[in-house]
mmCIF file of the N, C-alpha and C atoms, coordinates in Angstrom:
data_MODEL
# 
_entry.id   MODEL 
# 
loop_
_atom_site.group_PDB 
_atom_site.id 
_atom_site.type_symbol 
_atom_site.label_atom_id 
_atom_site.label_alt_id 
_atom_site.label_comp_id 
_atom_site.label_asym_id 
_atom_site.label_entity_id 
_atom_site.label_seq_id 
_atom_site.pdbx_PDB_ins_code 
_atom_site.Cartn_x 
_atom_site.Cartn_y 
_atom_site.Cartn_z 
_atom_site.occupancy 
_atom_site.B_iso_or_equiv 
_atom_site.pdbx_formal_charge 
_atom_site.auth_seq_id 
_atom_site.auth_comp_id 
_atom_site.auth_asym_id 
_atom_site.auth_atom_id 
_atom_site.pdbx_PDB_model_num 
ATOM 1   N N  . MET A 1 1  ? 3.493   -28.337 4.006  1.00 0.00 ? 1  MET A N  1 
ATOM 2   C CA . MET A 1 1  ? 3.002   -27.243 4.087  1.00 0.00 ? 1  MET A CA 1 
ATOM 3   C C  . MET A 1 1  ? 3.387   -26.018 4.359  1.00 0.00 ? 1  MET A C  1 
ATOM 4   N N  . PRO A 1 2  ? 3.422   -25.109 3.659  1.00 0.00 ? 2  PRO A N  1 
ATOM 5   C CA . PRO A 1 2  ? 4.233   -23.705 3.635  1.00 0.00 ? 2  PRO A CA 1 
ATOM 6   C C  . PRO A 1 2  ? 3.863   -22.823 5.107  1.00 0.00 ? 2  PRO A C  1 
ATOM 7   N N  . THR A 1 3  ? 4.840   -22.394 5.294  1.00 0.00 ? 3  THR A N  1 
ATOM 8   C CA . THR A 1 3  ? 4.756   -21.346 6.630  1.00 0.00 ? 3  THR A CA 1 
ATOM 9   C C  . THR A 1 3  ? 4.895   -19.968 6.017  1.00 0.00 ? 3  THR A C  1 
ATOM 10  N N  . ILE A 1 4  ? 3.975   -19.259 6.462  1.00 0.00 ? 4  ILE A N  1 
ATOM 11  C CA . ILE A 1 4  ? 3.997   -17.979 6.117  1.00 0.00 ? 4  ILE A CA 1 
ATOM 12  C C  . ILE A 1 4  ? 4.220   -16.771 7.256  1.00 0.00 ? 4  ILE A C  1 
ATOM 13  N N  . HIS A 1 5  ? 4.792   -15.687 7.198  1.00 0.00 ? 5  HIS A N  1 
ATOM 14  C CA . HIS A 1 5  ? 4.744   -14.705 7.963  1.00 0.00 ? 5  HIS A CA 1 
ATOM 15  C C  . HIS A 1 5  ? 4.117   -13.483 7.592  1.00 0.00 ? 5  HIS A C  1 
ATOM 16  N N  . LEU A 1 6  ? 3.452   -12.839 8.368  1.00 0.00 ? 6  LEU A N  1 
ATOM 17  C CA . LEU A 1 6  ? 2.906   -11.490 8.285  1.00 0.00 ? 6  LEU A CA 1 
ATOM 18  C C  . LEU A 1 6  ? 3.454   -10.574 9.153  1.00 0.00 ? 6  LEU A C  1 
ATOM 19  N N  . ILE A 1 7  ? 3.953   -9.606  8.663  1.00 0.00 ? 7  ILE A N  1 
ATOM 20  C CA . ILE A 1 7  ? 4.800   -8.639  9.907  1.00 0.00 ? 7  ILE A CA 1 
ATOM 21  C C  . ILE A 1 7  ? 3.785   -7.142  9.373  1.00 0.00 ? 7  ILE A C  1 
ATOM 22  N N  . SER A 1 8  ? 3.884   -6.514  10.769 1.00 0.00 ? 8  SER A N  1 
ATOM 23  C CA . SER A 1 8  ? 3.146   -5.314  10.484 1.00 0.00 ? 8  SER A CA 1 
ATOM 24  C C  . SER A 1 8  ? 4.376   -4.153  10.459 1.00 0.00 ? 8  SER A C  1 
ATOM 25  N N  . ALA A 1 9  ? 3.928   -3.131  9.659  1.00 0.00 ? 9  ALA A N  1 
ATOM 26  C CA . ALA A 1 9  ? 5.235   -2.010  9.577  1.00 0.00 ? 9  ALA A CA 1 
ATOM 27  C C  . ALA A 1 9  ? 4.489   -0.853  9.151  1.00 0.00 ? 9  ALA A C  1 
ATOM 28  N N  . ALA A 1 10 ? 5.338   0.123   9.120  1.00 0.00 ? 10 ALA A N  1 
ATOM 29  C CA . ALA A 1 10 ? 4.490   1.481   8.926  1.00 0.00 ? 10 ALA A CA 1 
ATOM 30  C C  . ALA A 1 10 ? 5.499   1.905   7.343  1.00 0.00 ? 10 ALA A C  1 
ATOM 31  N N  . PRO A 1 11 ? 5.063   2.664   6.782  1.00 0.00 ? 11 PRO A N  1 
ATOM 32  C CA . PRO A 1 11 ? 5.410   2.798   5.449  1.00 0.00 ? 11 PRO A CA 1 
ATOM 33  C C  . PRO A 1 11 ? 7.014   3.646   5.885  1.00 0.00 ? 11 PRO A C  1 
ATOM 34  N N  . GLY A 1 12 ? 7.901   3.454   5.095  1.00 0.00 ? 12 GLY A N  1 
ATOM 35  C CA . GLY A 1 12 ? 9.402   3.763   5.086  1.00 0.00 ? 12 GLY A CA 1 
ATOM 36  C C  . GLY A 1 12 ? 10.158  2.549   5.901  1.00 0.00 ? 12 GLY A C  1 
ATOM 37  N N  . ASP A 1 13 ? 9.421   1.711   6.818  1.00 0.00 ? 13 ASP A N  1 
ATOM 38  C CA . ASP A 1 13 ? 10.263  0.687   7.598  1.00 0.00 ? 13 ASP A CA 1 
ATOM 39  C C  . ASP A 1 13 ? 10.855  -0.173  6.664  1.00 0.00 ? 13 ASP A C  1 
ATOM 40  N N  . HIS A 1 14 ? 12.117  -0.616  6.607  1.00 0.00 ? 14 HIS A N  1 
ATOM 41  C CA . HIS A 1 14 ? 12.548  -1.638  6.303  1.00 0.00 ? 14 HIS A CA 1 
ATOM 42  C C  . HIS A 1 14 ? 12.301  -3.074  6.421  1.00 0.00 ? 14 HIS A C  1 
ATOM 43  N N  . VAL A 1 15 ? 11.632  -3.572  5.701  1.00 0.00 ? 15 VAL A N  1 
ATOM 44  C CA . VAL A 1 15 ? 10.997  -5.001  6.117  1.00 0.00 ? 15 VAL A CA 1 
ATOM 45  C C  . VAL A 1 15 ? 11.309  -6.088  4.941  1.00 0.00 ? 15 VAL A C  1 
ATOM 46  N N  . PRO A 1 16 ? 11.569  -7.430  5.406  1.00 0.00 ? 16 PRO A N  1 
ATOM 47  C CA . PRO A 1 16 ? 11.652  -8.307  4.394  1.00 0.00 ? 16 PRO A CA 1 
ATOM 48  C C  . PRO A 1 16 ? 10.308  -8.591  3.826  1.00 0.00 ? 16 PRO A C  1 
ATOM 49  N N  . GLY A 1 17 ? 10.325  -9.302  2.516  1.00 0.00 ? 17 GLY A N  1 
ATOM 50  C CA . GLY A 1 17 ? 9.056   -9.560  1.998  1.00 0.00 ? 17 GLY A CA 1 
ATOM 51  C C  . GLY A 1 17 ? 8.154   -8.778  0.844  1.00 0.00 ? 17 GLY A C  1 
ATOM 52  N N  . HIS A 1 18 ? 7.062   -9.283  0.654  1.00 0.00 ? 18 HIS A N  1 
ATOM 53  C CA . HIS A 1 18 ? 6.151   -8.162  -0.149 1.00 0.00 ? 18 HIS A CA 1 
ATOM 54  C C  . HIS A 1 18 ? 4.754   -7.527  0.512  1.00 0.00 ? 18 HIS A C  1 
ATOM 55  N N  . GLU A 1 19 ? 4.763   -6.392  0.353  1.00 0.00 ? 19 GLU A N  1 
ATOM 56  C CA . GLU A 1 19 ? 3.522   -5.683  0.993  1.00 0.00 ? 19 GLU A CA 1 
ATOM 57  C C  . GLU A 1 19 ? 2.251   -6.279  0.396  1.00 0.00 ? 19 GLU A C  1 
ATOM 58  N N  . LEU A 1 20 ? 1.253   -6.386  1.050  1.00 0.00 ? 20 LEU A N  1 
ATOM 59  C CA . LEU A 1 20 ? 0.241   -7.177  0.592  1.00 0.00 ? 20 LEU A CA 1 
ATOM 60  C C  . LEU A 1 20 ? -0.532  -6.522  -0.650 1.00 0.00 ? 20 LEU A C  1 
ATOM 61  N N  . ALA A 1 21 ? -0.448  -5.064  -0.393 1.00 0.00 ? 21 ALA A N  1 
ATOM 62  C CA . ALA A 1 21 ? -1.144  -4.556  -1.508 1.00 0.00 ? 21 ALA A CA 1 
ATOM 63  C C  . ALA A 1 21 ? -0.409  -4.412  -2.980 1.00 0.00 ? 21 ALA A C  1 
ATOM 64  N N  . SER A 1 22 ? 0.918   -4.897  -2.796 1.00 0.00 ? 22 SER A N  1 
ATOM 65  C CA . SER A 1 22 ? 1.853   -5.101  -3.986 1.00 0.00 ? 22 SER A CA 1 
ATOM 66  C C  . SER A 1 22 ? 1.565   -5.956  -4.920 1.00 0.00 ? 22 SER A C  1 
ATOM 67  N N  . PRO A 1 23 ? 1.321   -5.753  -6.178 1.00 0.00 ? 23 PRO A N  1 
ATOM 68  C CA . PRO A 1 23 ? 1.004   -6.673  -7.325 1.00 0.00 ? 23 PRO A CA 1 
ATOM 69  C C  . PRO A 1 23 ? 2.007   -7.840  -7.395 1.00 0.00 ? 23 PRO A C  1 
ATOM 70  N N  . ASP A 1 24 ? 3.124   -7.818  -7.029 1.00 0.00 ? 24 ASP A N  1 
ATOM 71  C CA . ASP A 1 24 ? 4.141   -8.997  -6.981 1.00 0.00 ? 24 ASP A CA 1 
ATOM 72  C C  . ASP A 1 24 ? 3.988   -9.900  -5.794 1.00 0.00 ? 24 ASP A C  1 
ATOM 73  N N  . CYS A 1 25 ? 3.275   -9.579  -4.784 1.00 0.00 ? 25 CYS A N  1 
ATOM 74  C CA . CYS A 1 25 ? 2.848   -10.239 -3.359 1.00 0.00 ? 25 CYS A CA 1 
ATOM 75  C C  . CYS A 1 25 ? 2.311   -11.446 -3.689 1.00 0.00 ? 25 CYS A C  1 
ATOM 76  N N  . PRO A 1 26 ? 2.834   -12.652 -3.262 1.00 0.00 ? 26 PRO A N  1 
ATOM 77  C CA . PRO A 1 26 ? 2.382   -13.899 -3.644 1.00 0.00 ? 26 PRO A CA 1 
ATOM 78  C C  . PRO A 1 26 ? 0.968   -13.776 -3.164 1.00 0.00 ? 26 PRO A C  1 
ATOM 79  N N  . GLU A 1 27 ? 0.058   -14.690 -3.836 1.00 0.00 ? 27 GLU A N  1 
ATOM 80  C CA . GLU A 1 27 ? -1.492  -15.067 -3.380 1.00 0.00 ? 27 GLU A CA 1 
ATOM 81  C C  . GLU A 1 27 ? -1.623  -16.133 -2.682 1.00 0.00 ? 27 GLU A C  1 
ATOM 82  N N  . TYR A 1 28 ? -2.452  -16.267 -1.539 1.00 0.00 ? 28 TYR A N  1 
ATOM 83  C CA . TYR A 1 28 ? -2.803  -17.345 -0.724 1.00 0.00 ? 28 TYR A CA 1 
ATOM 84  C C  . TYR A 1 28 ? -4.090  -17.289 -0.493 1.00 0.00 ? 28 TYR A C  1 
ATOM 85  N N  . LEU A 1 29 ? -5.332  -17.806 -1.434 1.00 0.00 ? 29 LEU A N  1 
ATOM 86  C CA . LEU A 1 29 ? -6.392  -17.984 -1.270 1.00 0.00 ? 29 LEU A CA 1 
ATOM 87  C C  . LEU A 1 29 ? -6.775  -18.164 -0.162 1.00 0.00 ? 29 LEU A C  1 
ATOM 88  N N  . GLY A 1 30 ? -7.611  -17.359 0.207  1.00 0.00 ? 30 GLY A N  1 
ATOM 89  C CA . GLY A 1 30 ? -8.356  -17.495 1.815  1.00 0.00 ? 30 GLY A CA 1 
ATOM 90  C C  . GLY A 1 30 ? -7.636  -16.872 2.831  1.00 0.00 ? 30 GLY A C  1 
ATOM 91  N N  . LEU A 1 31 ? -6.541  -16.619 2.639  1.00 0.00 ? 31 LEU A N  1 
ATOM 92  C CA . LEU A 1 31 ? -5.505  -16.095 3.670  1.00 0.00 ? 31 LEU A CA 1 
ATOM 93  C C  . LEU A 1 31 ? -6.112  -14.926 4.691  1.00 0.00 ? 31 LEU A C  1 
ATOM 94  N N  . LEU A 1 32 ? -6.557  -13.726 3.938  1.00 0.00 ? 32 LEU A N  1 
ATOM 95  C CA . LEU A 1 32 ? -6.974  -12.793 4.822  1.00 0.00 ? 32 LEU A CA 1 
ATOM 96  C C  . LEU A 1 32 ? -8.187  -12.909 5.470  1.00 0.00 ? 32 LEU A C  1 
ATOM 97  N N  . GLU A 1 33 ? -9.375  -14.011 4.708  1.00 0.00 ? 33 GLU A N  1 
ATOM 98  C CA . GLU A 1 33 ? -10.521 -14.179 5.482  1.00 0.00 ? 33 GLU A CA 1 
ATOM 99  C C  . GLU A 1 33 ? -10.319 -15.167 6.591  1.00 0.00 ? 33 GLU A C  1 
ATOM 100 N N  . ARG A 1 34 ? -9.150  -15.621 7.023  1.00 0.00 ? 34 ARG A N  1 
ATOM 101 C CA . ARG A 1 34 ? -8.898  -16.634 8.154  1.00 0.00 ? 34 ARG A CA 1 
ATOM 102 C C  . ARG A 1 34 ? -9.398  -15.737 9.275  1.00 0.00 ? 34 ARG A C  1 
ATOM 103 N N  . PRO A 1 35 ? -10.091 -16.439 10.269 1.00 0.00 ? 35 PRO A N  1 
ATOM 104 C CA . PRO A 1 35 ? -10.272 -15.713 11.609 1.00 0.00 ? 35 PRO A CA 1 
ATOM 105 C C  . PRO A 1 35 ? -9.117  -15.316 12.234 1.00 0.00 ? 35 PRO A C  1 
ATOM 106 N N  . ASP A 1 36 ? -8.148  -16.148 12.501 1.00 0.00 ? 36 ASP A N  1 
ATOM 107 C CA . ASP A 1 36 ? -6.893  -15.652 13.107 1.00 0.00 ? 36 ASP A CA 1 
ATOM 108 C C  . ASP A 1 36 ? -6.007  -14.446 12.374 1.00 0.00 ? 36 ASP A C  1 
ATOM 109 N N  . VAL A 1 37 ? -6.043  -14.371 11.352 1.00 0.00 ? 37 VAL A N  1 
ATOM 110 C CA . VAL A 1 37 ? -5.775  -13.244 10.626 1.00 0.00 ? 37 VAL A CA 1 
ATOM 111 C C  . VAL A 1 37 ? -6.602  -12.310 10.342 1.00 0.00 ? 37 VAL A C  1 
ATOM 112 N N  . GLN A 1 38 ? -7.706  -12.227 10.542 1.00 0.00 ? 38 GLN A N  1 
ATOM 113 C CA . GLN A 1 38 ? -8.603  -11.125 10.560 1.00 0.00 ? 38 GLN A CA 1 
ATOM 114 C C  . GLN A 1 38 ? -8.701  -10.394 12.335 1.00 0.00 ? 38 GLN A C  1 
ATOM 115 N N  . ALA A 1 39 ? -8.108  -11.286 13.104 1.00 0.00 ? 39 ALA A N  1 
ATOM 116 C CA . ALA A 1 39 ? -8.217  -10.975 14.358 1.00 0.00 ? 39 ALA A CA 1 
ATOM 117 C C  . ALA A 1 39 ? -6.787  -10.290 14.830 1.00 0.00 ? 39 ALA A C  1 
ATOM 118 N N  . TRP A 1 40 ? -6.020  -10.883 14.040 1.00 0.00 ? 40 TRP A N  1 
ATOM 119 C CA . TRP A 1 40 ? -4.598  -10.054 14.303 1.00 0.00 ? 40 TRP A CA 1 
ATOM 120 C C  . TRP A 1 40 ? -4.371  -8.610  13.461 1.00 0.00 ? 40 TRP A C  1 
ATOM 121 N N  . MET A 1 41 ? -5.204  -8.718  12.259 1.00 0.00 ? 41 MET A N  1 
ATOM 122 C CA . MET A 1 41 ? -5.108  -7.419  11.556 1.00 0.00 ? 41 MET A CA 1 
ATOM 123 C C  . MET A 1 41 ? -6.246  -6.187  12.363 1.00 0.00 ? 41 MET A C  1 
ATOM 124 N N  . ASP A 1 42 ? -7.128  -6.740  13.006 1.00 0.00 ? 42 ASP A N  1 
ATOM 125 C CA . ASP A 1 42 ? -7.933  -5.719  13.651 1.00 0.00 ? 42 ASP A CA 1 
ATOM 126 C C  . ASP A 1 42 ? -7.008  -5.371  14.944 1.00 0.00 ? 42 ASP A C  1 
ATOM 127 N N  . THR A 1 43 ? -6.196  -6.179  15.461 1.00 0.00 ? 43 THR A N  1 
ATOM 128 C CA . THR A 1 43 ? -5.410  -5.919  16.643 1.00 0.00 ? 43 THR A CA 1 
ATOM 129 C C  . THR A 1 43 ? -4.411  -5.038  16.378 1.00 0.00 ? 43 THR A C  1 
ATOM 130 N N  . ILE A 1 44 ? -3.965  -5.148  15.121 1.00 0.00 ? 44 ILE A N  1 
ATOM 131 C CA . ILE A 1 44 ? -2.878  -3.925  14.914 1.00 0.00 ? 44 ILE A CA 1 
ATOM 132 C C  . ILE A 1 44 ? -3.262  -2.820  14.186 1.00 0.00 ? 44 ILE A C  1 
ATOM 133 N N  . GLY A 1 45 ? -4.405  -2.764  13.934 1.00 0.00 ? 45 GLY A N  1 
ATOM 134 C CA . GLY A 1 45 ? -5.210  -1.613  13.181 1.00 0.00 ? 45 GLY A CA 1 
ATOM 135 C C  . GLY A 1 45 ? -5.051  -1.596  11.866 1.00 0.00 ? 45 GLY A C  1 
ATOM 136 N N  . TYR A 1 46 ? -4.877  -2.836  11.047 1.00 0.00 ? 46 TYR A N  1 
ATOM 137 C CA . TYR A 1 46 ? -4.849  -2.576  9.916  1.00 0.00 ? 46 TYR A CA 1 
ATOM 138 C C  . TYR A 1 46 ? -6.104  -2.594  9.037  1.00 0.00 ? 46 TYR A C  1 
ATOM 139 N N  . GLY A 1 47 ? -6.460  -1.651  8.231  1.00 0.00 ? 47 GLY A N  1 
ATOM 140 C CA . GLY A 1 47 ? -7.674  -1.836  7.393  1.00 0.00 ? 47 GLY A CA 1 
ATOM 141 C C  . GLY A 1 47 ? -7.810  -0.331  6.298  1.00 0.00 ? 47 GLY A C  1 
ATOM 142 N N  . PRO A 1 48 ? -8.691  -0.213  5.571  1.00 0.00 ? 48 PRO A N  1 
ATOM 143 C CA . PRO A 1 48 ? -8.717  0.652   4.617  1.00 0.00 ? 48 PRO A CA 1 
ATOM 144 C C  . PRO A 1 48 ? -8.166  2.245   5.214  1.00 0.00 ? 48 PRO A C  1 
ATOM 145 N N  . GLU A 1 49 ? -8.501  2.259   6.286  1.00 0.00 ? 49 GLU A N  1 
ATOM 146 C CA . GLU A 1 49 ? -8.794  3.870   6.594  1.00 0.00 ? 49 GLU A CA 1 
ATOM 147 C C  . GLU A 1 49 ? -7.363  4.111   7.385  1.00 0.00 ? 49 GLU A C  1 
ATOM 148 N N  . ALA A 1 50 ? -6.483  3.085   7.607  1.00 0.00 ? 50 ALA A N  1 
ATOM 149 C CA . ALA A 1 50 ? -4.992  3.266   8.130  1.00 0.00 ? 50 ALA A CA 1 
ATOM 150 C C  . ALA A 1 50 ? -3.828  3.240   7.347  1.00 0.00 ? 50 ALA A C  1 
ATOM 151 N N  . GLU A 1 51 ? -3.767  4.185   6.408  1.00 0.00 ? 51 GLU A N  1 
ATOM 152 C CA . GLU A 1 51 ? -2.783  4.317   5.299  1.00 0.00 ? 51 GLU A CA 1 
ATOM 153 C C  . GLU A 1 51 ? -1.242  4.149   6.016  1.00 0.00 ? 51 GLU A C  1 
ATOM 154 N N  . ASP A 1 52 ? -0.961  4.583   7.477  1.00 0.00 ? 52 ASP A N  1 
ATOM 155 C CA . ASP A 1 52 ? 0.065   4.298   8.014  1.00 0.00 ? 52 ASP A CA 1 
ATOM 156 C C  . ASP A 1 52 ? 0.316   2.993   8.367  1.00 0.00 ? 52 ASP A C  1 
ATOM 157 N N  . GLU A 1 53 ? -0.408  2.084   8.088  1.00 0.00 ? 53 GLU A N  1 
ATOM 158 C CA . GLU A 1 53 ? -0.293  0.624   8.776  1.00 0.00 ? 53 GLU A CA 1 
ATOM 159 C C  . GLU A 1 53 ? -0.190  -0.563  7.432  1.00 0.00 ? 53 GLU A C  1 
ATOM 160 N N  . LEU A 1 54 ? 0.913   -1.182  7.150  1.00 0.00 ? 54 LEU A N  1 
ATOM 161 C CA . LEU A 1 54 ? 1.268   -1.815  6.259  1.00 0.00 ? 54 LEU A CA 1 
ATOM 162 C C  . LEU A 1 54 ? 1.287   -3.217  6.710  1.00 0.00 ? 54 LEU A C  1 
ATOM 163 N N  . ILE A 1 55 ? 1.200   -4.312  5.736  1.00 0.00 ? 55 ILE A N  1 
ATOM 164 C CA . ILE A 1 55 ? 1.576   -5.647  6.172  1.00 0.00 ? 55 ILE A CA 1 
ATOM 165 C C  . ILE A 1 55 ? 2.006   -6.486  5.378  1.00 0.00 ? 55 ILE A C  1 
ATOM 166 N N  . TYR A 1 56 ? 3.337   -6.877  5.529  1.00 0.00 ? 56 TYR A N  1 
ATOM 167 C CA . TYR A 1 56 ? 4.337   -7.655  4.771  1.00 0.00 ? 56 TYR A CA 1 
ATOM 168 C C  . TYR A 1 56 ? 4.344   -9.160  4.701  1.00 0.00 ? 56 TYR A C  1 
ATOM 169 N N  . LEU A 1 57 ? 4.278   -9.917  3.692  1.00 0.00 ? 57 LEU A N  1 
ATOM 170 C CA . LEU A 1 57 ? 4.196   -11.229 3.754  1.00 0.00 ? 57 LEU A CA 1 
ATOM 171 C C  . LEU A 1 57 ? 5.635   -11.946 3.156  1.00 0.00 ? 57 LEU A C  1 
ATOM 172 N N  . VAL A 1 58 ? 5.875   -12.549 4.355  1.00 0.00 ? 58 VAL A N  1 
ATOM 173 C CA . VAL A 1 58 ? 7.481   -13.501 4.009  1.00 0.00 ? 58 VAL A CA 1 
ATOM 174 C C  . VAL A 1 58 ? 7.056   -14.851 4.014  1.00 0.00 ? 58 VAL A C  1 
ATOM 175 N N  . THR A 1 59 ? 7.779   -15.530 2.649  1.00 0.00 ? 59 THR A N  1 
ATOM 176 C CA . THR A 1 59 ? 7.643   -16.826 2.720  1.00 0.00 ? 59 THR A CA 1 
ATOM 177 C C  . THR A 1 59 ? 8.827   -17.654 3.072  1.00 0.00 ? 59 THR A C  1 
ATOM 178 N N  . ASP A 1 60 ? 10.194  -17.186 3.316  1.00 0.00 ? 60 ASP A N  1 
ATOM 179 C CA . ASP A 1 60 ? 11.444  -17.723 2.910  1.00 0.00 ? 60 ASP A CA 1 
ATOM 180 C C  . ASP A 1 60 ? 11.829  -17.399 4.562  1.00 0.00 ? 60 ASP A C  1 
ATOM 181 N N  . ASP A 1 61 ? 11.961  -18.533 5.461  1.00 0.00 ? 61 ASP A N  1 
ATOM 182 C CA . ASP A 1 61 ? 12.308  -18.647 6.566  1.00 0.00 ? 61 ASP A CA 1 
ATOM 183 C C  . ASP A 1 61 ? 13.818  -17.813 6.978  1.00 0.00 ? 61 ASP A C  1 
ATOM 184 N N  . ASP A 1 62 ? 14.617  -17.812 6.119  1.00 0.00 ? 62 ASP A N  1 
ATOM 185 C CA . ASP A 1 62 ? 15.922  -17.412 5.702  1.00 0.00 ? 62 ASP A CA 1 
ATOM 186 C C  . ASP A 1 62 ? 15.611  -16.059 6.135  1.00 0.00 ? 62 ASP A C  1 
ATOM 187 N N  . ASP A 1 63 ? 14.565  -14.948 5.647  1.00 0.00 ? 63 ASP A N  1 
ATOM 188 C CA . ASP A 1 63 ? 14.316  -13.700 5.791  1.00 0.00 ? 63 ASP A CA 1 
ATOM 189 C C  . ASP A 1 63 ? 13.922  -13.021 7.096  1.00 0.00 ? 63 ASP A C  1 
ATOM 190 N N  . LEU A 1 64 ? 13.642  -14.209 7.844  1.00 0.00 ? 64 LEU A N  1 
ATOM 191 C CA . LEU A 1 64 ? 13.247  -13.932 9.177  1.00 0.00 ? 64 LEU A CA 1 
ATOM 192 C C  . LEU A 1 64 ? 14.115  -13.072 9.863  1.00 0.00 ? 64 LEU A C  1 
ATOM 193 N N  . ASP A 1 65 ? 15.320  -13.427 9.776  1.00 0.00 ? 65 ASP A N  1 
ATOM 194 C CA . ASP A 1 65 ? 16.564  -12.875 10.473 1.00 0.00 ? 65 ASP A CA 1 
ATOM 195 C C  . ASP A 1 65 ? 16.706  -11.122 10.158 1.00 0.00 ? 65 ASP A C  1 
ATOM 196 N N  . ALA A 1 66 ? 15.809  -10.988 9.232  1.00 0.00 ? 66 ALA A N  1 
ATOM 197 C CA . ALA A 1 66 ? 15.775  -9.185  8.820  1.00 0.00 ? 66 ALA A CA 1 
ATOM 198 C C  . ALA A 1 66 ? 14.655  -8.702  9.623  1.00 0.00 ? 66 ALA A C  1 
ATOM 199 N N  . ILE A 1 67 ? 13.763  -9.287  10.147 1.00 0.00 ? 67 ILE A N  1 
ATOM 200 C CA . ILE A 1 67 ? 12.493  -8.929  10.649 1.00 0.00 ? 67 ILE A CA 1 
ATOM 201 C C  . ILE A 1 67 ? 12.931  -7.784  11.769 1.00 0.00 ? 67 ILE A C  1 
ATOM 202 N N  . PRO A 1 68 ? 12.792  -6.503  11.853 1.00 0.00 ? 68 PRO A N  1 
ATOM 203 C CA . PRO A 1 68 ? 13.375  -5.614  13.073 1.00 0.00 ? 68 PRO A CA 1 
ATOM 204 C C  . PRO A 1 68 ? 12.633  -6.124  13.985 1.00 0.00 ? 68 PRO A C  1 
ATOM 205 N N  . ALA A 1 69 ? 13.449  -6.010  15.227 1.00 0.00 ? 69 ALA A N  1 
ATOM 206 C CA . ALA A 1 69 ? 13.383  -6.382  16.653 1.00 0.00 ? 69 ALA A CA 1 
ATOM 207 C C  . ALA A 1 69 ? 12.050  -5.746  17.147 1.00 0.00 ? 69 ALA A C  1 
ATOM 208 N N  . GLY A 1 70 ? 11.124  -6.182  17.554 1.00 0.00 ? 70 GLY A N  1 
ATOM 209 C CA . GLY A 1 70 ? 9.726   -5.250  18.099 1.00 0.00 ? 70 GLY A CA 1 
ATOM 210 C C  . GLY A 1 70 ? 8.537   -5.103  17.228 1.00 0.00 ? 70 GLY A C  1 
ATOM 211 N N  . PHE A 1 71 ? 8.902   -5.903  15.924 1.00 0.00 ? 71 PHE A N  1 
ATOM 212 C CA . PHE A 1 71 ? 7.572   -5.678  15.068 1.00 0.00 ? 71 PHE A CA 1 
ATOM 213 C C  . PHE A 1 71 ? 6.872   -6.834  15.215 1.00 0.00 ? 71 PHE A C  1 
ATOM 214 N N  . GLU A 1 72 ? 5.395   -6.293  15.193 1.00 0.00 ? 72 GLU A N  1 
ATOM 215 C CA . GLU A 1 72 ? 4.323   -7.470  15.280 1.00 0.00 ? 72 GLU A CA 1 
ATOM 216 C C  . GLU A 1 72 ? 4.172   -8.275  14.117 1.00 0.00 ? 72 GLU A C  1 
ATOM 217 N N  . HIS A 1 73 ? 4.208   -9.535  14.298 1.00 0.00 ? 73 HIS A N  1 
ATOM 218 C CA . HIS A 1 73 ? 4.174   -10.672 13.207 1.00 0.00 ? 73 HIS A CA 1 
ATOM 219 C C  . HIS A 1 73 ? 3.366   -11.757 13.747 1.00 0.00 ? 73 HIS A C  1 
ATOM 220 N N  . LEU A 1 74 ? 2.824   -12.496 12.562 1.00 0.00 ? 74 LEU A N  1 
ATOM 221 C CA . LEU A 1 74 ? 2.085   -13.471 12.783 1.00 0.00 ? 74 LEU A CA 1 
ATOM 222 C C  . LEU A 1 74 ? 2.519   -14.466 11.944 1.00 0.00 ? 74 LEU A C  1 
ATOM 223 N N  . THR A 1 75 ? 2.810   -15.753 12.136 1.00 0.00 ? 75 THR A N  1 
ATOM 224 C CA . THR A 1 75 ? 3.189   -17.169 11.604 1.00 0.00 ? 75 THR A CA 1 
ATOM 225 C C  . THR A 1 75 ? 2.269   -17.865 11.449 1.00 0.00 ? 75 THR A C  1 
ATOM 226 N N  . ILE A 1 76 ? 1.837   -18.470 9.986  1.00 0.00 ? 76 ILE A N  1 
ATOM 227 C CA . ILE A 1 76 ? 0.943   -19.181 9.831  1.00 0.00 ? 76 ILE A CA 1 
ATOM 228 C C  . ILE A 1 76 ? 1.394   -20.530 9.138  1.00 0.00 ? 76 ILE A C  1 
ATOM 229 N N  . GLU A 1 77 ? 0.885   -21.435 9.347  1.00 0.00 ? 77 GLU A N  1 
ATOM 230 C CA . GLU A 1 77 ? 1.333   -22.894 8.555  1.00 0.00 ? 77 GLU A CA 1 
ATOM 231 C C  . GLU A 1 77 ? -0.010  -22.773 8.002  1.00 0.00 ? 77 GLU A C  1 
ATOM 232 N N  . LEU A 1 78 ? 0.272   -23.130 6.488  1.00 0.00 ? 78 LEU A N  1 
ATOM 233 C CA . LEU A 1 78 ? -1.072  -23.461 5.603  1.00 0.00 ? 78 LEU A CA 1 
ATOM 234 C C  . LEU A 1 78 ? -1.192  -24.784 5.204  1.00 0.00 ? 78 LEU A C  1 
# 
């Protein structure tokens, strides 16, 4: 079972992983439709109108050390 991490960030923040809107971001079918992910995105204010809110996807646990302290994140086991 892969573990993925979603990290909330703002433009200009230095965060590991791939921004969800980036063409090189890995795809996980149904990820963004999961109720737990939807609830988290609502909580952090992510959506089409929130240009200052980005979400990064991290798939390598080694990159977790690079998550800046205080950044909201969600860990999911698929």
